[in-house]
RODREN-546311 format. One record per residue (C-alpha): residue number from 1; residue in three letters; x, y, z. Coordinates in pm, whole numbers. Each point is the difference from the previous one (the first is absolute). Layout:
<rs>
r num: NUM residu: ALA x: X y: Y z: Z
...
</rs>
This chain:
<rs>
r num: 1 residu: MET x: 0 y: 0 z: 0
r num: 2 residu: GLU x: 143 y: 334 z: -106
r num: 3 residu: LYS x: 56 y: 264 z: 261
r num: 4 residu: VAL x: -190 y: 322 z: -66
r num: 5 residu: ILE x: 209 y: 312 z: 47
r num: 6 residu: ASP x: -180 y: 312 z: 109
r num: 7 residu: LEU x: 123 y: 288 z: -216
r num: 8 residu: THR x: -211 y: 267 z: 166
r num: 9 residu: PRO x: 222 y: 301 z: 77
r num: 10 residu: VAL x: 64 y: 53 z: 367
r num: 11 residu: ALA x: -19 y: 350 z: 145
r num: 12 residu: ARG x: 331 y: 142 z: 109
r num: 13 residu: PRO x: 30 y: -1 z: 378
r num: 14 residu: LYS x: -1 y: 339 z: 163
r num: 15 residu: THR x: 349 y: 89 z: 110
r num: 16 residu: SER x: 50 y: 186 z: 321
r num: 17 residu: GLN x: 154 y: 344 z: -9
r num: 18 residu: PRO x: 171 y: 50 z: 334
r num: 19 residu: TRP x: 116 y: 347 z: -98
r num: 20 residu: ALA x: -364 y: 107 z: -43
r num: 21 residu: LYS x: -96 y: -100 z: 356
r num: 22 residu: LYS x: 41 y: 279 z: 255
r num: 23 residu: SER x: -53 y: -70 z: 367
r num: 24 residu: PRO x: -184 y: 254 z: 217
r num: 25 residu: LYS x: 319 y: 45 z: 201
r num: 26 residu: PHE x: 194 y: 95 z: -313
r num: 27 residu: LEU x: -267 y: 242 z: -122
r num: 28 residu: GLY x: -18 y: 163 z: 342
r num: 29 residu: SER x: 378 y: 40 z: 13
r num: 30 residu: VAL x: 4 y: 164 z: -343
r num: 31 residu: ALA x: -283 y: 235 z: 98
r num: 32 residu: LEU x: 178 y: 103 z: 319
r num: 33 residu: SER x: 329 y: 52 z: -185
r num: 34 residu: ALA x: -177 y: 251 z: -223
r num: 35 residu: ILE x: -227 y: 168 z: 256
r num: 36 residu: ILE x: 254 y: 59 z: 278
r num: 37 residu: PRO x: 259 y: 189 z: -219
r num: 38 residu: ALA x: -280 y: 208 z: -152
r num: 39 residu: ALA x: -139 y: 86 z: 347
r num: 40 residu: ILE x: 343 y: 100 z: 131
r num: 41 residu: THR x: 64 y: 215 z: -308
r num: 42 residu: LEU x: -335 y: 177 z: 36
r num: 43 residu: GLY x: 83 y: 62 z: 366
r num: 44 residu: PHE x: 328 y: 168 z: -93
r num: 45 residu: ILE x: -179 y: 216 z: -258
r num: 46 residu: ALA x: -276 y: 101 z: 241
r num: 47 residu: LEU x: 205 y: 53 z: 316
r num: 48 residu: ALA x: 338 y: 115 z: -130
r num: 49 residu: GLY x: -129 y: 186 z: -305
r num: 50 residu: MET x: 237 y: -193 z: -226
r num: 51 residu: ASP x: -30 y: 39 z: -376
r num: 52 residu: PHE x: -189 y: -284 z: -165
r num: 53 residu: MET x: 274 y: -96 z: -248
r num: 54 residu: ALA x: 270 y: 19 z: 267
r num: 55 residu: ALA x: -206 y: -216 z: 237
r num: 56 residu: LEU x: -69 y: -247 z: -280
r num: 57 residu: ILE x: 370 y: -53 z: -75
r num: 58 residu: VAL x: 156 y: 51 z: 344
r num: 59 residu: VAL x: -265 y: -164 z: 223
r num: 60 residu: PHE x: -237 y: -220 z: -198
r num: 61 residu: LEU x: 246 y: -177 z: -233
r num: 62 residu: PRO x: 252 y: -115 z: 270
r num: 63 residu: ILE x: -276 y: -118 z: 235
r num: 64 residu: GLN x: -178 y: -177 z: -286
r num: 65 residu: ILE x: 320 y: -178 z: -102
r num: 66 residu: ILE x: 62 y: -117 z: 359
r num: 67 residu: ALA x: -360 y: -115 z: 43
r num: 68 residu: ALA x: 2 y: -189 z: -334
r num: 69 residu: ALA x: 331 y: -165 z: 87
r num: 70 residu: LEU x: -140 y: -118 z: 336
r num: 71 residu: VAL x: -312 y: -141 z: -167
r num: 72 residu: GLY x: 209 y: -176 z: -266
r num: 73 residu: ALA x: 235 y: -149 z: 259
r num: 74 residu: THR x: -292 y: -115 z: 216
r num: 75 residu: VAL x: -194 y: -168 z: -280
r num: 76 residu: TYR x: 268 y: -126 z: -240
r num: 77 residu: GLY x: 317 y: 11 z: 202
r num: 78 residu: ARG x: 325 y: 162 z: -107
r num: 79 residu: ARG x: -81 y: -22 z: -371
r num: 80 residu: GLY x: -316 y: 201 z: 55
r num: 81 residu: ILE x: 195 y: 311 z: 104
r num: 82 residu: LEU x: 140 y: 75 z: -344
r num: 83 residu: GLU x: -332 y: -86 z: -167
r num: 84 residu: SER x: -192 y: 237 z: 225
r num: 85 residu: LEU x: 253 y: 277 z: -55
r num: 86 residu: LEU x: -30 y: -46 z: -377
r num: 87 residu: VAL x: -380 y: 17 z: 17
r num: 88 residu: VAL x: 5 y: 315 z: 214
r num: 89 residu: ALA x: 256 y: 174 z: -221
r num: 90 residu: THR x: -189 y: -89 z: -319
r num: 91 residu: ILE x: -338 y: 116 z: 129
r num: 92 residu: PHE x: 134 y: 316 z: 163
r num: 93 residu: PHE x: 206 y: 130 z: -291
r num: 94 residu: SER x: -263 y: -99 z: -257
r num: 95 residu: SER x: -260 y: 191 z: 198
r num: 96 residu: PHE x: 240 y: 291 z: 42
r num: 97 residu: VAL x: 56 y: 27 z: -377
r num: 98 residu: PHE x: -373 y: -37 z: -65
r num: 99 residu: VAL x: -78 y: 281 z: 245
r num: 100 residu: LEU x: 262 y: 225 z: -157
r num: 101 residu: LEU x: -138 y: -57 z: -349
r num: 102 residu: GLY x: -353 y: 52 z: 125
r num: 103 residu: SER x: 96 y: 325 z: 171
r num: 104 residu: VAL x: 164 y: 129 z: -320
r num: 105 residu: LEU x: -309 y: -85 z: -205
r num: 106 residu: TRP x: -229 y: 157 z: 256
r num: 107 residu: SER x: 212 y: 317 z: 16
r num: 108 residu: VAL x: -3 y: 40 z: -379
r num: 109 residu: ILE x: -374 y: -69 z: -27
r num: 110 residu: SER x: -108 y: 216 z: 293
r num: 111 residu: ASN x: 220 y: 297 z: -93
r num: 112 residu: GLY x: -39 y: -29 z: -375
r num: 113 residu: ALA x: -378 y: -33 z: 1
r num: 114 residu: ALA x: -33 y: 365 z: 102
r num: 115 residu: ALA x: 153 y: 110 z: -331
r num: 116 residu: ILE x: -184 y: -241 z: -230
r num: 117 residu: SER x: -271 y: 165 z: -211
r num: 118 residu: PRO x: -98 y: 12 z: -369
r num: 119 residu: SER x: 195 y: 321 z: -48
r num: 120 residu: PHE x: 307 y: -150 z: 167
r num: 121 residu: ILE x: -9 y: -301 z: -233
r num: 122 residu: PHE x: -67 y: 178 z: -330
r num: 123 residu: GLN x: 153 y: 348 z: 25
r num: 124 residu: ASN x: 363 y: 101 z: -39
r num: 125 residu: ASN x: 197 y: 236 z: 223
r num: 126 residu: TYR x: 59 y: 289 z: -235
r num: 127 residu: TYR x: -46 y: 336 z: 182
r num: 128 residu: ILE x: -22 y: -191 z: 332
r num: 129 residu: GLN x: 209 y: 117 z: 296
r num: 130 residu: PRO x: 111 y: -214 z: 299
r num: 131 residu: THR x: -255 y: 179 z: 219
r num: 132 residu: THR x: -293 y: -25 z: -243
r num: 133 residu: ALA x: -311 y: -172 z: 138
r num: 134 residu: LEU x: -50 y: -365 z: -85
r num: 135 residu: GLY x: -308 y: 78 z: -205
r num: 136 residu: TYR x: 221 y: 125 z: -283
r num: 137 residu: GLY x: 264 y: -192 z: -195
r num: 138 residu: GLY x: 93 y: -365 z: 18
r num: 139 residu: VAL x: 206 y: -290 z: -128
r num: 140 residu: GLY x: -165 y: -59 z: -337
r num: 141 residu: HIS x: 313 y: 96 z: -193
r num: 142 residu: ALA x: 216 y: -208 z: 236
r num: 143 residu: ILE x: -219 y: -310 z: -45
r num: 144 residu: LEU x: 24 y: 27 z: -379
r num: 145 residu: GLY x: 374 y: 61 z: 21
r num: 146 residu: SER x: 61 y: -300 z: 225
r num: 147 residu: LEU x: -208 y: -227 z: -225
r num: 148 residu: LEU x: 187 y: 116 z: -311
r num: 149 residu: ILE x: 346 y: -25 z: 155
r num: 150 residu: VAL x: -53 y: -338 z: 166
r num: 151 residu: GLY x: -192 y: -125 z: -304
r num: 152 residu: LEU x: 292 y: 74 z: -234
r num: 153 residu: SER x: 239 y: -168 z: 245
r num: 154 residu: THR x: -228 y: -303 z: 12
r num: 155 residu: ILE x: -25 y: -23 z: -379
r num: 156 residu: VAL x: 380 y: -10 z: -26
r num: 157 residu: THR x: 72 y: -208 z: 311
r num: 158 residu: VAL x: -249 y: -286 z: -36
r num: 159 residu: PRO x: 136 y: -133 z: -334
r num: 160 residu: LEU x: 359 y: 39 z: 125
r num: 161 residu: GLY x: -80 y: -173 z: 329
r num: 162 residu: LEU x: -189 y: -282 z: -171
r num: 163 residu: ALA x: 279 y: -50 z: -256
r num: 164 residu: THR x: 259 y: -7 z: 279
r num: 165 residu: ALA x: -202 y: -255 z: 198
r num: 166 residu: VAL x: -46 y: -218 z: -310
r num: 167 residu: TYR x: 373 y: 12 z: -68
r num: 168 residu: LEU x: 80 y: -101 z: 359
r num: 169 residu: THR x: -249 y: -290 z: 8
r num: 170 residu: GLU x: -22 y: -133 z: -354
r num: 171 residu: THR x: 355 y: 23 z: -132
r num: 172 residu: GLN x: 343 y: -133 z: 87
r num: 173 residu: GLY x: 187 y: 325 z: -59
r num: 174 residu: LYS x: 338 y: 46 z: 167
r num: 175 residu: SER x: -77 y: 357 z: 106
r num: 176 residu: LYS x: -292 y: -92 z: 228
r num: 177 residu: GLY x: 211 y: 50 z: 312
r num: 178 residu: ILE x: 111 y: 345 z: -114
r num: 179 residu: ILE x: -360 y: 104 z: -73
r num: 180 residu: ARG x: -118 y: -118 z: 343
r num: 181 residu: THR x: 282 y: 195 z: 163
r num: 182 residu: LEU x: -97 y: 314 z: -194
r num: 183 residu: LEU x: -364 y: -42 z: 101
r num: 184 residu: GLN x: 97 y: -29 z: 365
r num: 185 residu: ALA x: 219 y: 309 z: -30
r num: 186 residu: MET x: -284 y: 195 z: -165
r num: 187 residu: ALA x: -239 y: -113 z: 273
r num: 188 residu: GLY x: 221 y: 174 z: 256
r num: 189 residu: LEU x: 44 y: 314 z: -209
r num: 190 residu: PRO x: -107 y: 313 z: 193
r num: 191 residu: SER x: -275 y: 182 z: -183
r num: 192 residu: VAL x: 177 y: 335 z: 27
r num: 193 residu: VAL x: 303 y: -145 z: -183
r num: 194 residu: SER x: -222 y: -106 z: -289
r num: 195 residu: GLY x: -149 y: 348 z: -15
r num: 196 residu: LEU x: 344 y: 165 z: 15
r num: 197 residu: PHE x: 126 y: -219 z: -283
r num: 198 residu: ILE x: -287 y: 96 z: -231
r num: 199 residu: TYR x: 31 y: 364 z: 104
r num: 200 residu: ALA x: 373 y: 11 z: -74
r num: 201 residu: MET x: -33 y: -188 z: -329
r num: 202 residu: PHE x: -299 y: 176 z: -156
r num: 203 residu: ILE x: -86 y: 322 z: 188
r num: 204 residu: ALA x: 328 y: 141 z: 129
r num: 205 residu: SER x: 168 y: -82 z: -333
r num: 206 residu: GLY x: -260 y: 206 z: -187
r num: 207 residu: ILE x: -147 y: -285 z: -204
r num: 208 residu: THR x: -347 y: 69 z: 136
r num: 209 residu: THR x: -180 y: 195 z: 270
r num: 210 residu: TYR x: -218 y: -130 z: 281
r num: 211 residu: ALA x: -257 y: -238 z: -149
r num: 212 residu: GLY x: -212 y: -298 z: 96
r num: 213 residu: TRP x: 195 y: -250 z: -208
r num: 214 residu: THR x: 320 y: 73 z: 192
r num: 215 residu: GLY x: -185 y: -94 z: 318
r num: 216 residu: SER x: -110 y: -324 z: -166
r num: 217 residu: LEU x: 361 y: -77 z: -89
r num: 218 residu: ALA x: 103 y: 56 z: 362
r num: 219 residu: LEU x: -269 y: -242 z: 122
r num: 220 residu: ILE x: 89 y: -283 z: -241
r num: 221 residu: PRO x: 315 y: -120 z: 190
r num: 222 residu: LEU x: -203 y: -1 z: 322
r num: 223 residu: MET x: -290 y: -199 z: -148
r num: 224 residu: LEU x: 189 y: -248 z: -217
r num: 225 residu: PRO x: 159 y: -219 z: 275
r num: 226 residu: THR x: -335 y: -57 z: 172
r num: 227 residu: VAL x: -179 y: -96 z: -321
r num: 228 residu: ALA x: 282 y: -224 z: -122
r num: 229 residu: ARG x: 62 y: -190 z: 325
r num: 230 residu: VAL x: -366 y: -57 z: 88
r num: 231 residu: THR x: -77 y: -108 z: -359
r num: 232 residu: GLU x: 296 y: -239 z: 12
r num: 233 residu: GLU x: -133 y: -162 z: 317
r num: 234 residu: ALA x: -349 y: -24 z: -151
r num: 235 residu: LEU x: 136 y: -180 z: -307
r num: 236 residu: ARG x: 203 y: -238 z: 217
r num: 237 residu: LEU x: -310 y: -93 z: 199
r num: 238 residu: VAL x: -175 y: -135 z: -312
r num: 239 residu: PRO x: 16 y: -384 z: 17
r num: 240 residu: ALA x: 252 y: -142 z: -245
r num: 241 residu: GLU x: -251 y: -273 z: -93
r num: 242 residu: LEU x: -217 y: 254 z: -183
r num: 243 residu: ARG x: 283 y: 114 z: -223
r num: 244 residu: ASN x: 132 y: -353 z: -52
r num: 245 residu: GLY x: -348 y: -117 z: -97
r num: 246 residu: ALA x: -26 y: 270 z: -266
r num: 247 residu: LEU x: 345 y: -92 z: -133
r num: 248 residu: ALA x: -95 y: -368 z: -4
r num: 249 residu: LEU x: -302 y: 83 z: -216
r num: 250 residu: GLY x: 230 y: 150 z: -261
r num: 251 residu: ALA x: -25 y: 370 z: 82
r num: 252 residu: PRO x: 318 y: 204 z: -52
r num: 253 residu: ALA x: 162 y: 154 z: 306
r num: 254 residu: TRP x: -121 y: 353 z: -73
r num: 255 residu: ARG x: -360 y: -113 z: -46
r num: 256 residu: ALA x: 11 y: -209 z: 318
r num: 257 residu: PHE x: 115 y: 307 z: 189
r num: 258 residu: VAL x: -252 y: 239 z: -156
r num: 259 residu: GLN x: -304 y: -228 z: 19
r num: 260 residu: VAL x: 74 y: -201 z: 317
r num: 261 residu: THR x: 262 y: 153 z: 231
r num: 262 residu: LEU x: -93 y: 365 z: -45
r num: 263 residu: PRO x: -377 y: -41 z: 64
r num: 264 residu: ALA x: 74 y: -216 z: 305
r num: 265 residu: ALA x: 220 y: 275 z: 144
r num: 266 residu: LYS x: -240 y: 284 z: -88
r num: 267 residu: SER x: -106 y: 76 z: 357
r num: 268 residu: GLY x: 362 y: 16 z: 111
r num: 269 residu: ILE x: 87 y: 234 z: -287
r num: 270 residu: VAL x: -293 y: 226 z: 92
r num: 271 residu: THR x: 130 y: 5 z: 356
r num: 272 residu: ALA x: 346 y: 93 z: -128
r num: 273 residu: VAL x: -138 y: 295 z: -195
r num: 274 residu: LEU x: -206 y: 118 z: 297
r num: 275 residu: LEU x: 298 y: -21 z: 234
r num: 276 residu: GLY x: 209 y: 193 z: -250
r num: 277 residu: VAL x: -262 y: 275 z: -29
r num: 278 residu: ALA x: -39 y: 15 z: 379
r num: 279 residu: ARG x: 379 y: 26 z: 28
r num: 280 residu: VAL x: 25 y: 318 z: -207
r num: 281 residu: ILE x: -334 y: 179 z: 28
r num: 282 residu: GLY x: 101 y: 169 z: 323
r num: 283 residu: GLU x: 361 y: 86 z: -93
r num: 284 residu: THR x: 72 y: 369 z: 50
r num: 285 residu: ALA x: 372 y: 67 z: -45
r num: 286 residu: PRO x: 30 y: -113 z: -367
r num: 287 residu: LEU x: -303 y: 207 z: -102
r num: 288 residu: VAL x: 113 y: 311 z: 186
r num: 289 residu: LEU x: 328 y: -13 z: -194
r num: 290 residu: THR x: -145 y: -85 z: -341
r num: 291 residu: THR x: -360 y: 127 z: -32
r num: 292 residu: PHE x: 6 y: 286 z: 250
r num: 293 residu: ALA x: -340 y: 97 z: 145
r num: 294 residu: ALA x: -249 y: 163 z: -235
r num: 295 residu: ASP x: -331 y: 144 z: 121
r num: 296 residu: ARG x: -163 y: -7 z: -344
r num: 297 residu: THR x: -149 y: -302 z: -175
r num: 298 residu: ASN x: 247 y: -132 z: -257
r num: 299 residu: LEU x: -102 y: -300 z: -212
r num: 300 residu: ASN x: 309 y: 8 z: -221
r num: 301 residu: ILE x: 245 y: -233 z: 171
r num: 302 residu: PHE x: 277 y: 92 z: -245
r num: 303 residu: SER x: -3 y: 377 z: 55
r num: 304 residu: GLY x: -19 y: 230 z: 299
r num: 305 residu: GLN x: -2 y: -41 z: 374
r num: 306 residu: MET x: -250 y: -251 z: 135
r num: 307 residu: GLY x: -152 y: -28 z: 345
r num: 308 residu: SER x: -40 y: -328 z: 185
r num: 309 residu: LEU x: -147 y: -114 z: 329
r num: 310 residu: PRO x: 335 y: -54 z: 178
r num: 311 residu: THR x: 135 y: 342 z: -101
r num: 312 residu: TYR x: -333 y: 162 z: 93
r num: 313 residu: LEU x: 15 y: -161 z: 345
r num: 314 residu: PHE x: 366 y: 94 z: 45
r num: 315 residu: GLY x: -54 y: 360 z: -103
r num: 316 residu: TYR x: -304 y: 76 z: 212
r num: 317 residu: ILE x: 116 y: -171 z: 316
r num: 318 residu: ALA x: 318 y: 209 z: -17
r num: 319 residu: PHE x: -195 y: 329 z: 22
r num: 320 residu: GLY x: -110 y: -76 z: 356
r num: 321 residu: PHE x: -339 y: 175 z: -8
r num: 322 residu: ASP x: -310 y: -179 z: 126
r num: 323 residu: GLU x: -171 y: 7 z: -341
r num: 324 residu: SER x: 310 y: -121 z: -185
r num: 325 residu: ILE x: 51 y: -287 z: 245
r num: 326 residu: LYS x: -363 y: -104 z: -47
r num: 327 residu: ARG x: 54 y: 1 z: -376
r num: 328 residu: ALA x: 306 y: -223 z: 49
r num: 329 residu: TRP x: -205 y: -246 z: 208
r num: 330 residu: GLY x: -264 y: 1 z: -271
r num: 331 residu: ALA x: 263 y: -83 z: -264
r num: 332 residu: ALA x: 126 y: -288 z: 213
r num: 333 residu: LEU x: -354 y: -137 z: 26
r num: 334 residu: VAL x: -46 y: 28 z: -376
r num: 335 residu: ILE x: 319 y: -203 z: -54
r num: 336 residu: LEU x: -135 y: -273 z: 228
r num: 337 residu: ILE x: -332 y: -1 z: -183
r num: 338 residu: ILE x: 167 y: -27 z: -342
r num: 339 residu: VAL x: 218 y: -291 z: 114
r num: 340 residu: ALA x: -305 y: -175 z: 149
r num: 341 residu: ILE x: -197 y: 47 z: -324
r num: 342 residu: LEU x: 288 y: -142 z: -206
r num: 343 residu: PHE x: 34 y: -306 z: 223
r num: 344 residu: ILE x: -374 y: -71 z: 12
r num: 345 residu: SER x: -48 y: 50 z: -375
r num: 346 residu: ALA x: 289 y: -228 z: -91
r num: 347 residu: ARG x: -118 y: -271 z: 238
r num: 348 residu: VAL x: -359 y: 16 z: -124
r num: 349 residu: ALA x: 110 y: -12 z: -363
r num: 350 residu: SER x: 230 y: -294 z: 68
r num: 351 residu: ARG x: -272 y: -199 z: 179
r num: 352 residu: THR x: -260 y: 80 z: -266
r num: 353 residu: ARG x: 221 y: -130 z: -280
r num: 354 residu: THR x: 86 y: -312 z: 199
r num: 355 residu: LYS x: -368 y: -79 z: 60
r num: 356 residu: ALA x: -82 y: 65 z: -368
r num: 357 residu: ARG x: 260 y: -252 z: -110
r num: 358 residu: LYS x: -133 y: -260 z: 240
</rs>
């Protein structure tokens, strides 16, 4: 008689996760290690009148480290001390950076909102003095100037950055190491040096006067390393199986790259362009040296002085009057809004195209 074998699949047994189990004693110790340092710190602030940031660093952080080390040693032994210290340091400094960034954003939004109005967005600053009321004049000419200057830089930089990334990832050239070294050197180039170079070569020599295109030239060396390196990493993250599959089907190397590798890395390339734009849109020193600061609206990027948001901010905050400082805060808020719009638009467009292909 043949033996019947049961082939019904058996459910996988549930494995225990000891790291997920927390005893009430452990949870209570963690709560006390957080509450006691906070209570002591608040006591110092209330009784001694200590500054909040000073109390946070001088009182709270040392007591928190000691308390976390005691809890780690009690629960896990000697090895728990270093783990608890790492957790405390990670959470504290991450929160510290988050609070700093949040305070900067809040300062720009709260101070810049007072200057934002339709006239501030669409008007230029011709015939406007540093003490003129906020109801007159604005950053319309500076917005157009920034878009034209950064746009020309982007048009030149994106093909160069993409070509550089393709050369570094898709070829076996002997000069790849030299190009990477040059990109790293350009990434550390001070922005004022780039502006001085363009100023000395084109403006001081008499070849041209202040113009928007000279500012675009000064921004290209600052934008190129970011676009090239991030695009290179995006291309390297594409699985080699996709490209090999296209080659196995008989596609030439260039077609495999254009139709397989490049679309797969599209989101990374978009990120590279956005990071490059964000890198240069707030640069002030190169534009002060190459485009100067015009108060009129100039749409000809190849002739005449051209205003921009960074130079507008720099100029009006230097006057020191209440109205001029409010205008500078407003310009800073406009820069943040433009960067946010660029990021959101690029992300939405990238997701829409991805869904359409699916």
